[in-house]
Every structure is written in structure tokens, then in C-alpha cells.
C-alpha positions as CSV (number, residue, x, y, z in Angstrom):
1,M,-3.1,18.2,4.6
2,K,-2.6,15.9,1.6
3,I,0.9,15.5,0.2
4,A,1.7,13.5,-2.9
5,V,5.1,12.3,-3.8
6,A,5.9,11.7,-7.5
7,G,8.9,11.0,-9.7
8,K,10.8,8.5,-11.8
9,G,11.0,4.9,-10.5
10,G,14.2,4.5,-8.5
11,S,14.5,8.3,-7.8
12,G,14.0,7.7,-4.0
13,K,10.4,8.9,-3.8
14,T,9.3,6.0,-1.7
15,T,12.2,6.5,0.7
16,I,11.5,10.2,1.1
17,A,7.7,9.5,1.5
18,G,8.3,7.0,4.2
19,T,10.8,9.1,6.0
20,L,8.6,12.2,5.9
21,A,5.6,10.2,7.2
22,R,7.7,8.9,10.2
23,L,9.1,12.3,11.0
24,L,5.7,13.9,11.0
25,G,4.3,11.1,13.2
26,R,7.1,11.8,15.7
27,R,5.9,15.5,15.8
28,G,2.5,14.3,16.9
29,H,0.6,14.4,13.6
30,D,-2.0,11.8,12.8
31,V,-0.4,10.4,9.6
32,L,-1.9,8.2,7.0
33,A,0.6,6.8,4.5
34,L,-1.1,5.8,1.2
35,D,0.9,3.5,-1.0
36,A,-0.4,4.2,-4.5
37,D,2.6,2.7,-6.4
38,T,2.1,-0.3,-8.6
39,N,5.1,-1.8,-6.9
40,P,4.1,-1.1,-3.3
41,M,7.1,-0.9,-1.1
42,L,6.2,2.0,1.2
43,G,6.0,-0.3,4.1
44,V,9.7,-1.0,3.9
45,S,10.6,2.7,4.1
46,L,8.2,3.1,7.0
47,G,10.0,0.4,8.9
48,I,7.5,-2.5,9.0
49,G,9.9,-4.7,6.9
50,P,9.6,-6.6,3.6
51,E,7.7,-9.6,5.0
52,E,5.0,-7.5,6.7
53,T,4.7,-5.4,3.5
54,D,4.1,-8.5,1.5
55,L,1.4,-9.6,3.9
56,L,-0.4,-6.2,3.5
57,M,-0.4,-6.7,-0.2
58,A,-1.9,-10.2,0.3
59,V,-4.9,-8.7,2.2
60,R,-6.3,-7.2,-1.0
61,Q,-5.9,-10.6,-2.8
62,G,-7.7,-12.1,0.1
63,V,-10.8,-10.1,-0.7
64,D,-10.9,-11.6,-4.2
65,A,-10.4,-15.1,-2.9
66,G,-13.3,-14.6,-0.4
67,H,-11.1,-15.0,2.7
68,I,-11.7,-11.4,3.9
69,G,-14.9,-9.5,4.0
70,H,-15.6,-6.4,1.8
71,E,-15.7,-2.9,3.3
72,P,-18.4,-0.5,2.2
73,T,-16.9,2.6,3.8
74,L,-13.6,4.5,3.5
75,E,-13.1,4.4,7.3
76,G,-13.7,0.6,7.2
77,M,-11.1,0.2,4.4
78,V,-8.5,2.1,6.4
79,D,-9.2,0.0,9.5
80,T,-9.4,-3.3,7.8
81,F,-6.8,-3.1,5.2
82,G,-4.4,-0.7,7.0
83,R,-1.4,-1.6,9.0
84,D,0.1,0.3,11.9
85,A,3.7,1.5,11.3
86,P,6.1,3.0,13.9
87,D,5.6,6.6,15.2
88,G,1.8,6.3,14.9
89,V,1.7,6.1,11.1
90,R,-1.1,4.1,9.5
91,L,-0.2,2.5,6.2
92,V,-2.9,1.7,3.6
93,L,-2.3,0.0,0.2
94,A,-4.2,1.3,-2.7
95,S,-2.5,0.0,-5.8
96,R,-3.9,-3.6,-5.7
97,I,-7.4,-2.3,-6.4
98,E,-7.6,-2.7,-10.2
99,K,-11.1,-3.9,-11.1
100,V,-12.9,-1.6,-13.6
101,D,-16.5,-2.6,-12.4
102,P,-16.1,-4.3,-9.1
103,G,-19.5,-3.8,-7.6
104,C,-18.2,-2.7,-4.2
105,P,-16.2,0.3,-3.0
106,C,-13.3,-1.5,-1.4
107,C,-12.5,-3.4,-4.6
108,G,-13.0,-0.5,-7.0
109,V,-11.7,2.6,-5.3
110,S,-8.6,4.1,-7.0
111,P,-5.7,6.0,-5.4
112,E,-7.0,9.3,-6.8
113,Q,-10.4,8.6,-5.4
114,L,-8.9,7.9,-2.0
115,L,-7.0,11.1,-2.1
116,R,-10.1,13.0,-3.1
117,D,-12.3,11.5,-0.3
118,L,-9.9,11.3,2.6
119,E,-10.8,14.1,5.0
120,G,-10.1,15.1,8.6
121,D,-7.3,16.6,10.6
122,N,-4.8,13.9,9.6
123,V,-1.8,14.3,7.3
124,V,-1.9,12.0,4.2
125,I,1.4,11.1,2.5
126,A,0.7,9.5,-0.9
127,D,3.5,7.6,-2.6
128,L,2.3,7.8,-6.2
129,E,3.1,5.3,-9.0
130,A,6.2,6.1,-11.0
131,G,5.7,8.5,-13.8
132,V,2.5,10.6,-14.2
133,G,-0.3,8.1,-14.3
134,T,-2.1,8.8,-11.0
135,L,-1.3,12.5,-11.3
136,S,-2.9,12.7,-14.7
137,R,-6.1,11.3,-13.2
138,M,-6.0,13.4,-10.0
139,P,-9.2,15.4,-9.4
140,E,-9.2,19.0,-8.5
141,N,-8.1,19.6,-4.9
142,G,-7.0,16.0,-4.6
143,V,-3.8,17.1,-2.9
144,D,-2.4,20.3,-1.2
145,A,1.2,19.8,-2.1
146,L,3.2,17.8,-4.6
147,L,6.8,16.7,-4.0
148,V,8.6,15.9,-7.3
149,I,11.6,13.7,-6.5
150,T,14.5,13.6,-9.0
151,E,18.1,12.4,-9.1
152,P,20.8,14.3,-11.0
153,T,20.4,12.2,-14.1
154,V,19.0,13.1,-17.5
155,K,16.2,10.5,-17.4
156,S,15.1,11.4,-13.9
157,I,15.2,15.1,-14.6
158,E,13.1,14.6,-17.7
159,V,10.4,12.7,-15.8
160,A,10.4,15.5,-13.2
161,R,10.0,18.1,-15.9
162,V,6.9,16.3,-17.2
163,V,5.5,15.9,-13.7
164,C,6.0,19.6,-13.0
165,A,4.4,20.6,-16.3
166,L,1.4,18.4,-15.8
167,A,0.9,19.7,-12.2
168,T,1.2,23.3,-13.3
169,E,-1.3,22.8,-16.2
170,R,-3.9,20.7,-14.4
171,H,-3.5,21.6,-10.8
172,P,-2.4,25.2,-10.5
173,E,-3.8,25.3,-6.9
174,V,-1.2,22.7,-5.7
175,E,2.1,23.7,-4.2
176,V,4.9,22.0,-6.2
177,L,8.3,21.4,-4.6
178,V,11.2,19.8,-6.4
179,V,13.3,17.6,-4.2
180,A,16.8,17.0,-5.6
181,N,17.7,13.6,-4.1
182,R,21.1,11.9,-3.8
183,V,23.0,15.1,-4.5
184,T,26.7,14.9,-4.1
185,S,27.8,18.3,-5.3
186,D,26.8,21.8,-6.3
187,T,27.1,20.5,-9.9
188,D,24.3,18.0,-9.2
189,R,22.1,20.6,-7.6
190,D,22.6,23.1,-10.4
191,A,22.0,20.5,-13.1
192,I,18.5,19.8,-11.6
193,A,17.7,23.4,-11.0
194,K,18.7,24.4,-14.6
195,G,17.0,21.4,-16.2
196,L,13.7,22.2,-14.4
197,D,14.1,26.0,-14.2
198,R,13.0,25.8,-10.6
199,D,14.4,26.2,-7.1
200,V,15.2,22.8,-5.6
201,F,15.2,21.3,-2.1
202,V,18.4,19.3,-1.6
203,V,18.6,15.8,0.0
204,P,22.2,14.7,-0.1
205,E,23.7,11.4,-0.9
206,D,23.8,9.5,2.3
207,E,25.4,6.1,3.0
208,S,23.1,5.3,5.8
209,V,20.1,5.5,3.4
210,A,21.9,3.0,1.2
211,D,22.5,0.8,4.2
212,A,18.8,1.0,5.1
213,D,17.9,0.0,1.5
214,R,20.2,-3.0,1.6
215,D,18.8,-4.2,5.0
216,G,15.1,-3.6,4.1
217,A,14.9,-1.0,6.9
218,A,13.6,2.6,7.4
219,P,16.4,5.3,7.2
220,V,15.1,6.8,10.4
221,D,15.7,3.5,12.2
222,V,19.2,3.1,10.8
223,D,20.4,6.7,11.7
224,D,17.7,9.3,12.5
225,G,20.4,12.0,12.6
226,S,21.9,11.3,9.2
227,P,22.2,14.1,6.6
228,A,19.4,12.8,4.4
229,V,17.0,12.4,7.3
230,A,17.9,15.9,8.6
231,A,17.2,17.2,5.1
232,V,13.7,15.5,5.0
233,A,13.0,17.0,8.5
234,A,13.8,20.5,7.1
235,L,11.5,19.6,4.2
236,A,8.7,19.0,6.7
237,D,9.4,22.4,8.2
238,R,9.2,23.9,4.7
239,L,5.8,22.3,4.1
240,D,4.5,24.0,7.2
241,V,2.2,21.1,7.9
242,R,1.0,22.2,11.4
243,S,-0.6,25.4,10.3
244,K,-2.1,23.8,7.2
245,V,-3.7,21.0,9.1
246,S,-5.1,23.3,11.7
247,A,-6.5,25.7,9.1
């Protein structure tokens, strides 16, 4: 199953993507976390820390510098450029691959191509770039589900509205779920639901998530029983990953 996570920058999409990946890993799924953001920070939310996340970014730069060999296959790219995270999650960075005509697969493959070509019984969690860029280039059947993350602010809701409209128009086969993040009240939830004219899945405001952000840690490592983590666990149940992976 391939799950993409989209939304405005700062909406909490990377935190939710990383938490979802960790929780699915704990349930025994083979999880590949794909960081497709132009500011790749998924490693922090997965719990490998800011320093190790920076090192992973440097691997791609090492290819250009000639310090690291090229990889002609998708499996080789995952093995060579990936990094193991806790709970059996494998993190792969895609967003440093920016050449238009690179001459080899590992330098030229794009996030949307990776999503199209990744196959098998694993679960792929893709943290997309902020906005609609990657989603606008997504091929048919690139993902099975799209999580649209929004905060209860006008700007965040507007980006979510555009993402939902684009997904509905270009990818009608994809299940779209709106995740209302950092919700403090029914008023927050209702503002998002009304602004998008959709049902929403609520992740409450949670001080432990703020603590994790300040410390460069994963929310599940700070408090895996916190309200926000519990809400993401319920989101995993809603996605019904087990039956879709085995189908």
C-alpha cells in the first residue's frame, strides 16, 4: 500500500508521516518511508535525529562528487541510499535528485517515479513536498491513499482545499482523507470541515509533540501514549493497511 502525505508547509505533515510509519512498523509491517520534501526532515520525525538526517542528505551529494557509486536499480537505491530507522522502518530520501538529464537512474529518478515503481508487500509512506508540486505530477495509480494535513488556519485550509480538488480531478481512484491537525476545540474542527466540505480526522494539539519538535525527536519516543500519537494510531486503523497490503 502506498500512502502519500500532503499539505501546507508547517501543517505537521512530516510529523504525522513519521509517526504513522513508526506505528505501522510496530505492527509488523515492512515500512518504507520516502522523504519527497524539498526540505527533507522526515528522518527527525522517524527518530534518527537531525545529525543523521543531514548525513543521509549528504549521500546524494556524494554521488555528484564521485565519492559514492551510482545505483542502476530501484532495489539498489533503497539499499545504498536508505537508512534504517527504529521499528523496522527504512528511510529513503528522494528530493535531492534534481537533474533533468542525468544519464543514470539513481541521479534522475523523481519522487513520483519512485512511487510509481515501488512494488511488493511493503507499506510506503511518502512525505510529499509542501503544496501540490509532486501531486500534480503523480502518475495514475501512484498512490492508494492521500492524507491531506491541515491546521485550523485560513492559509492551511486553502492549501488543503487545492490539494483535495487536484486529487479529486486527477486521481479519482485515490482515497483522500483530511487530517485536521493541532485541533484545540470543536470550533477548530468545524472550521476545517466547513472550509473543505469534507469529514475530517482529528489529531489534537499535544504538548508532547511540541516537546519532540524542540528536541529533534520523534513523538513516539517522547510519549507513545500521548493524545496525538493515539489519534495517528486510530488513523492507521482507518486506513485498514493490513487488508490492503495482503490484497
